[in-house]
PyMOL CGO cylinders between C-alpha atoms (Angstrom):
from pymol import cmd
from pymol.cgo import CYLINDER

trace = [
    CYLINDER, 32.43, -85.68, 74.77, 35.22, -83.88, 72.88, 0.3, 1, 1, 1, 1, 1, 1,
    CYLINDER, 35.22, -83.88, 72.88, 32.69, -81.40, 71.51, 0.3, 1, 1, 1, 1, 1, 1,
    CYLINDER, 32.69, -81.40, 71.51, 31.39, -80.62, 74.99, 0.3, 1, 1, 1, 1, 1, 1,
    CYLINDER, 31.39, -80.62, 74.99, 34.93, -80.13, 76.27, 0.3, 1, 1, 1, 1, 1, 1,
    CYLINDER, 34.93, -80.13, 76.27, 35.70, -77.72, 73.43, 0.3, 1, 1, 1, 1, 1, 1,
    CYLINDER, 35.70, -77.72, 73.43, 32.67, -75.63, 74.39, 0.3, 1, 1, 1, 1, 1, 1,
    CYLINDER, 32.67, -75.63, 74.39, 33.80, -75.35, 78.01, 0.3, 1, 1, 1, 1, 1, 1,
    CYLINDER, 33.80, -75.35, 78.01, 37.42, -74.59, 77.24, 0.3, 1, 1, 1, 1, 1, 1,
    CYLINDER, 37.42, -74.59, 77.24, 36.69, -72.04, 74.50, 0.3, 1, 1, 1, 1, 1, 1,
    CYLINDER, 36.69, -72.04, 74.50, 38.76, -74.04, 72.06, 0.3, 1, 1, 1, 1, 1, 1,
    CYLINDER, 38.76, -74.04, 72.06, 37.97, -75.41, 68.64, 0.3, 1, 1, 1, 1, 1, 1,
    CYLINDER, 37.97, -75.41, 68.64, 37.87, -78.87, 67.18, 0.3, 1, 1, 1, 1, 1, 1,
    CYLINDER, 37.87, -78.87, 67.18, 40.53, -80.02, 64.77, 0.3, 1, 1, 1, 1, 1, 1,
    CYLINDER, 40.53, -80.02, 64.77, 38.53, -81.02, 61.72, 0.3, 1, 1, 1, 1, 1, 1,
    CYLINDER, 38.53, -81.02, 61.72, 39.84, -83.13, 58.86, 0.3, 1, 1, 1, 1, 1, 1,
    CYLINDER, 39.84, -83.13, 58.86, 38.27, -83.65, 55.47, 0.3, 1, 1, 1, 1, 1, 1,
    CYLINDER, 38.27, -83.65, 55.47, 37.89, -87.15, 54.11, 0.3, 1, 1, 1, 1, 1, 1,
    CYLINDER, 37.89, -87.15, 54.11, 37.25, -88.57, 50.69, 0.3, 1, 1, 1, 1, 1, 1,
    CYLINDER, 37.25, -88.57, 50.69, 36.40, -92.00, 49.36, 0.3, 1, 1, 1, 1, 1, 1,
    CYLINDER, 36.40, -92.00, 49.36, 38.90, -92.49, 46.52, 0.3, 1, 1, 1, 1, 1, 1,
    CYLINDER, 38.90, -92.49, 46.52, 38.28, -96.22, 46.17, 0.3, 1, 1, 1, 1, 1, 1,
    CYLINDER, 38.28, -96.22, 46.17, 34.51, -95.78, 45.91, 0.3, 1, 1, 1, 1, 1, 1,
    CYLINDER, 34.51, -95.78, 45.91, 34.98, -92.92, 43.45, 0.3, 1, 1, 1, 1, 1, 1,
    CYLINDER, 34.98, -92.92, 43.45, 37.31, -95.00, 41.29, 0.3, 1, 1, 1, 1, 1, 1,
    CYLINDER, 37.31, -95.00, 41.29, 34.90, -97.95, 41.30, 0.3, 1, 1, 1, 1, 1, 1,
    CYLINDER, 34.90, -97.95, 41.30, 31.66, -96.08, 40.55, 0.3, 1, 1, 1, 1, 1, 1,
    CYLINDER, 31.66, -96.08, 40.55, 31.28, -97.86, 37.21, 0.3, 1, 1, 1, 1, 1, 1,
    CYLINDER, 31.28, -97.86, 37.21, 31.42, -101.29, 38.87, 0.3, 1, 1, 1, 1, 1, 1,
    CYLINDER, 31.42, -101.29, 38.87, 28.97, -100.36, 41.62, 0.3, 1, 1, 1, 1, 1, 1,
    CYLINDER, 28.97, -100.36, 41.62, 26.20, -101.80, 39.44, 0.3, 1, 1, 1, 1, 1, 1,
    CYLINDER, 26.20, -101.80, 39.44, 27.48, -105.27, 40.35, 0.3, 1, 1, 1, 1, 1, 1,
    CYLINDER, 27.48, -105.27, 40.35, 25.97, -104.80, 43.79, 0.3, 1, 1, 1, 1, 1, 1,
    CYLINDER, 25.97, -104.80, 43.79, 22.34, -104.70, 44.89, 0.3, 1, 1, 1, 1, 1, 1,
    CYLINDER, 22.34, -104.70, 44.89, 20.40, -101.47, 44.35, 0.3, 1, 1, 1, 1, 1, 1,
    CYLINDER, 20.40, -101.47, 44.35, 20.18, -101.06, 48.13, 0.3, 1, 1, 1, 1, 1, 1,
    CYLINDER, 20.18, -101.06, 48.13, 23.97, -101.32, 48.51, 0.3, 1, 1, 1, 1, 1, 1,
    CYLINDER, 23.97, -101.32, 48.51, 24.46, -98.84, 45.65, 0.3, 1, 1, 1, 1, 1, 1,
    CYLINDER, 24.46, -98.84, 45.65, 22.05, -96.39, 47.25, 0.3, 1, 1, 1, 1, 1, 1,
    CYLINDER, 22.05, -96.39, 47.25, 23.73, -96.60, 50.65, 0.3, 1, 1, 1, 1, 1, 1,
    CYLINDER, 23.73, -96.60, 50.65, 27.27, -96.33, 49.24, 0.3, 1, 1, 1, 1, 1, 1,
    CYLINDER, 27.27, -96.33, 49.24, 26.37, -93.28, 47.16, 0.3, 1, 1, 1, 1, 1, 1,
    CYLINDER, 26.37, -93.28, 47.16, 24.50, -91.79, 50.11, 0.3, 1, 1, 1, 1, 1, 1,
    CYLINDER, 24.50, -91.79, 50.11, 27.66, -92.10, 52.21, 0.3, 1, 1, 1, 1, 1, 1,
    CYLINDER, 27.66, -92.10, 52.21, 29.65, -90.37, 49.48, 0.3, 1, 1, 1, 1, 1, 1,
    CYLINDER, 29.65, -90.37, 49.48, 27.14, -87.51, 49.28, 0.3, 1, 1, 1, 1, 1, 1,
    CYLINDER, 27.14, -87.51, 49.28, 26.92, -87.12, 53.06, 0.3, 1, 1, 1, 1, 1, 1,
    CYLINDER, 26.92, -87.12, 53.06, 30.72, -87.05, 53.34, 0.3, 1, 1, 1, 1, 1, 1,
    CYLINDER, 30.72, -87.05, 53.34, 30.89, -84.34, 50.66, 0.3, 1, 1, 1, 1, 1, 1,
    CYLINDER, 30.89, -84.34, 50.66, 28.35, -82.29, 52.61, 0.3, 1, 1, 1, 1, 1, 1,
    CYLINDER, 28.35, -82.29, 52.61, 30.34, -82.79, 55.81, 0.3, 1, 1, 1, 1, 1, 1,
    CYLINDER, 30.34, -82.79, 55.81, 33.49, -81.57, 54.03, 0.3, 1, 1, 1, 1, 1, 1,
    CYLINDER, 33.49, -81.57, 54.03, 31.60, -78.46, 52.93, 0.3, 1, 1, 1, 1, 1, 1,
    CYLINDER, 31.60, -78.46, 52.93, 30.54, -77.83, 56.52, 0.3, 1, 1, 1, 1, 1, 1,
    CYLINDER, 30.54, -77.83, 56.52, 34.16, -78.18, 57.59, 0.3, 1, 1, 1, 1, 1, 1,
    CYLINDER, 34.16, -78.18, 57.59, 35.05, -75.36, 55.17, 0.3, 1, 1, 1, 1, 1, 1,
    CYLINDER, 35.05, -75.36, 55.17, 32.30, -73.18, 56.65, 0.3, 1, 1, 1, 1, 1, 1,
    CYLINDER, 32.30, -73.18, 56.65, 33.46, -74.01, 60.18, 0.3, 1, 1, 1, 1, 1, 1,
    CYLINDER, 33.46, -74.01, 60.18, 37.04, -73.08, 59.26, 0.3, 1, 1, 1, 1, 1, 1,
    CYLINDER, 37.04, -73.08, 59.26, 35.79, -69.73, 57.98, 0.3, 1, 1, 1, 1, 1, 1,
    CYLINDER, 35.79, -69.73, 57.98, 33.95, -69.05, 61.24, 0.3, 1, 1, 1, 1, 1, 1,
    CYLINDER, 33.95, -69.05, 61.24, 36.91, -70.25, 63.28, 0.3, 1, 1, 1, 1, 1, 1,
    CYLINDER, 36.91, -70.25, 63.28, 39.27, -67.82, 61.54, 0.3, 1, 1, 1, 1, 1, 1,
    CYLINDER, 39.27, -67.82, 61.54, 36.76, -65.02, 62.10, 0.3, 1, 1, 1, 1, 1, 1,
    CYLINDER, 36.76, -65.02, 62.10, 37.07, -65.50, 65.86, 0.3, 1, 1, 1, 1, 1, 1,
    CYLINDER, 37.07, -65.50, 65.86, 40.58, -64.01, 65.52, 0.3, 1, 1, 1, 1, 1, 1,
    CYLINDER, 40.58, -64.01, 65.52, 39.41, -60.98, 63.53, 0.3, 1, 1, 1, 1, 1, 1,
    CYLINDER, 39.41, -60.98, 63.53, 40.31, -57.97, 65.66, 0.3, 1, 1, 1, 1, 1, 1,
    CYLINDER, 40.31, -57.97, 65.66, 37.88, -55.73, 63.76, 0.3, 1, 1, 1, 1, 1, 1,
    CYLINDER, 37.88, -55.73, 63.76, 34.85, -57.64, 65.08, 0.3, 1, 1, 1, 1, 1, 1,
    CYLINDER, 34.85, -57.64, 65.08, 32.79, -56.12, 67.84, 0.3, 1, 1, 1, 1, 1, 1,
    CYLINDER, 32.79, -56.12, 67.84, 32.20, -58.21, 70.96, 0.3, 1, 1, 1, 1, 1, 1,
    CYLINDER, 32.20, -58.21, 70.96, 28.64, -58.86, 69.84, 0.3, 1, 1, 1, 1, 1, 1,
    CYLINDER, 28.64, -58.86, 69.84, 29.71, -60.03, 66.40, 0.3, 1, 1, 1, 1, 1, 1,
    CYLINDER, 29.71, -60.03, 66.40, 32.45, -62.20, 67.91, 0.3, 1, 1, 1, 1, 1, 1,
    CYLINDER, 32.45, -62.20, 67.91, 29.80, -63.87, 70.12, 0.3, 1, 1, 1, 1, 1, 1,
    CYLINDER, 29.80, -63.87, 70.12, 27.60, -64.42, 67.07, 0.3, 1, 1, 1, 1, 1, 1,
    CYLINDER, 27.60, -64.42, 67.07, 30.48, -65.96, 65.12, 0.3, 1, 1, 1, 1, 1, 1,
    CYLINDER, 30.48, -65.96, 65.12, 31.33, -68.20, 68.08, 0.3, 1, 1, 1, 1, 1, 1,
    CYLINDER, 31.33, -68.20, 68.08, 27.66, -69.27, 68.42, 0.3, 1, 1, 1, 1, 1, 1,
    CYLINDER, 27.66, -69.27, 68.42, 27.56, -70.05, 64.69, 0.3, 1, 1, 1, 1, 1, 1,
    CYLINDER, 27.56, -70.05, 64.69, 30.71, -72.11, 65.05, 0.3, 1, 1, 1, 1, 1, 1,
    CYLINDER, 30.71, -72.11, 65.05, 29.25, -74.09, 67.95, 0.3, 1, 1, 1, 1, 1, 1,
    CYLINDER, 29.25, -74.09, 67.95, 26.08, -74.74, 65.92, 0.3, 1, 1, 1, 1, 1, 1,
    CYLINDER, 26.08, -74.74, 65.92, 28.21, -75.94, 63.01, 0.3, 1, 1, 1, 1, 1, 1,
    CYLINDER, 28.21, -75.94, 63.01, 30.03, -78.31, 65.35, 0.3, 1, 1, 1, 1, 1, 1,
    CYLINDER, 30.03, -78.31, 65.35, 26.71, -79.68, 66.62, 0.3, 1, 1, 1, 1, 1, 1,
    CYLINDER, 26.71, -79.68, 66.62, 25.45, -80.17, 63.08, 0.3, 1, 1, 1, 1, 1, 1,
    CYLINDER, 25.45, -80.17, 63.08, 28.67, -81.90, 62.07, 0.3, 1, 1, 1, 1, 1, 1,
    CYLINDER, 28.67, -81.90, 62.07, 28.38, -84.29, 65.01, 0.3, 1, 1, 1, 1, 1, 1,
    CYLINDER, 28.38, -84.29, 65.01, 24.94, -85.30, 63.74, 0.3, 1, 1, 1, 1, 1, 1,
    CYLINDER, 24.94, -85.30, 63.74, 26.24, -85.61, 60.18, 0.3, 1, 1, 1, 1, 1, 1,
    CYLINDER, 26.24, -85.61, 60.18, 29.07, -87.86, 61.38, 0.3, 1, 1, 1, 1, 1, 1,
    CYLINDER, 29.07, -87.86, 61.38, 26.63, -90.04, 63.28, 0.3, 1, 1, 1, 1, 1, 1,
    CYLINDER, 26.63, -90.04, 63.28, 24.51, -90.43, 60.15, 0.3, 1, 1, 1, 1, 1, 1,
    CYLINDER, 24.51, -90.43, 60.15, 27.55, -91.41, 58.10, 0.3, 1, 1, 1, 1, 1, 1,
    CYLINDER, 27.55, -91.41, 58.10, 28.65, -93.95, 60.70, 0.3, 1, 1, 1, 1, 1, 1,
    CYLINDER, 28.65, -93.95, 60.70, 25.13, -95.40, 60.80, 0.3, 1, 1, 1, 1, 1, 1,
    CYLINDER, 25.13, -95.40, 60.80, 25.19, -95.83, 57.02, 0.3, 1, 1, 1, 1, 1, 1,
    CYLINDER, 25.19, -95.83, 57.02, 28.61, -97.48, 57.15, 0.3, 1, 1, 1, 1, 1, 1,
    CYLINDER, 28.61, -97.48, 57.15, 27.33, -99.78, 59.89, 0.3, 1, 1, 1, 1, 1, 1,
    CYLINDER, 27.33, -99.78, 59.89, 24.43, -100.81, 57.67, 0.3, 1, 1, 1, 1, 1, 1,
    CYLINDER, 24.43, -100.81, 57.67, 26.85, -101.78, 54.89, 0.3, 1, 1, 1, 1, 1, 1,
    CYLINDER, 26.85, -101.78, 54.89, 29.17, -103.64, 57.25, 0.3, 1, 1, 1, 1, 1, 1,
    CYLINDER, 29.17, -103.64, 57.25, 26.40, -105.62, 58.91, 0.3, 1, 1, 1, 1, 1, 1,
    CYLINDER, 26.40, -105.62, 58.91, 24.61, -106.62, 55.72, 0.3, 1, 1, 1, 1, 1, 1,
    CYLINDER, 24.61, -106.62, 55.72, 24.45, -110.30, 54.88, 0.3, 1, 1, 1, 1, 1, 1,
    CYLINDER, 24.45, -110.30, 54.88, 25.78, -111.34, 51.52, 0.3, 1, 1, 1, 1, 1, 1,
]
cmd.load_cgo(trace, "trace")
C-alpha cells in the first residue's frame, strides 16, 4: 500500500538498513540447533544483506532524481529504475518475513 502511494505521489520510500547483531555474534553456537534451523537463520542473514545492498542502490537512484544535469528521458529512466528497485525490495522483504515466520512457527 505504501509503495503504491509513493508511486502516485511521486515521492520516495524511507528505507532503513537492518542487521542481525545477535545472530552474527552467536554464529559459533548455531550448531546447537537443527540443520534446518541453521539453514533458515543463515538464509535470513544473507537475504537481509542483499536487501541492504539494494537499499544502497535505491539511494543512489533516488539522489540521481535530483541531478539537474539529467535529461528528461534519463530522469524518467532513473525514476523507472527506482520504482523497479522498490518492487524488488518489497518481494525481498516478503521472503525475509516468510523465513522469519517459519522459524517462529516451528515446534521445538
